[in-house]
N, C-alpha and C positions, 0 to 999 in steps of 0.2 A: 870221152869216157864219162858215163853218168855216175851218180852217187852210189847206185847199187853195185856197179862194177868195182868201184873204189873200195867199198866195204868188203867185198869178197877178197880182193887182192891184199888189202891190209890185214885181214884175218889170217890169210895164208902166208904172209911175210914173216910171221913169227915161227922160229924153229920148233918150239914146243907144239904149237897148234898144227903145224904141217905134219909133225910126227904123229899126232893124234889122228889126223885125217887119214894118213897112210895106214895106220893100224885098223881104223874103222872101215876103210875102203876094201881091205882084204876080205872082209866078210860080206856075204850076200844077205845075211840075216841081221836084224837089229841087234846092236850090242848094248847090254845092260850097263848102266853107269858103274855099278860095283865091279863088273868085270874089267871095264876100261881102267878104272882107278887102280885096281889090284895089279893089272899088267904094267901100267905106267910106273907105279910105285916100285915094282921089282926092277924095272929097267933104269930108273933114274932116282934122284933124291927129291923128287917133287912130292909135296904133301897133298892130301885129299882136297883141301880148299883151293890150292893152286890149280890142280887139274880141273876141278869144277868150274873155276873162273874161266879157264881157257875153253872149256866145252861151252860155257855160256856165250862167250864171244863168237864162237863158230856158229852157234844157233842163231844169234842175233844177226849175223851177216848172211844167214841163209845157206851156209855151207853144209850144215848138218840139219836134219829133220828130227825133232824130238817126238817120241811116241810115249804116251803115258799108259801104264798098266797098273791100275789100282794105286799103290803107293810107290811103285818103281817107275823109272824112266829108262828108255832105251833110245839109241841114236842110229840113224842111217845117213849115209852120204847122199846129199841132195844133188844127184847127177844132172837133173834138168837145170838147176841154178848154175852149176859150173859150166855146162855146155852153153848156156845163154851168154856167158861172159867170155866164151872162147877157150875154155879149159877142157881138155880131153880127160875125163875122169880115169880112164884106163892108164894114163901116163903119170898119175900122181905118185 
């Protein structure tokens, strides 16, 4: 297993990050940061900085792709990256 694969599996090993990925994976459209944070804050006691930290870890591992729109960011599941390490994105 190479370092890239390890980074993906490490990122997904955290329950919070896996939950974020599952929420983002349900949408075919990019999800705005503010929408993700609002949804996660309603469902758990996580603060905005904590959610942002976890999103950053997922982007760094290549699990999520970040798209910038002026001053906003949105996120998509990087299905190619997941498939490259043997993960079926439809089963997340």
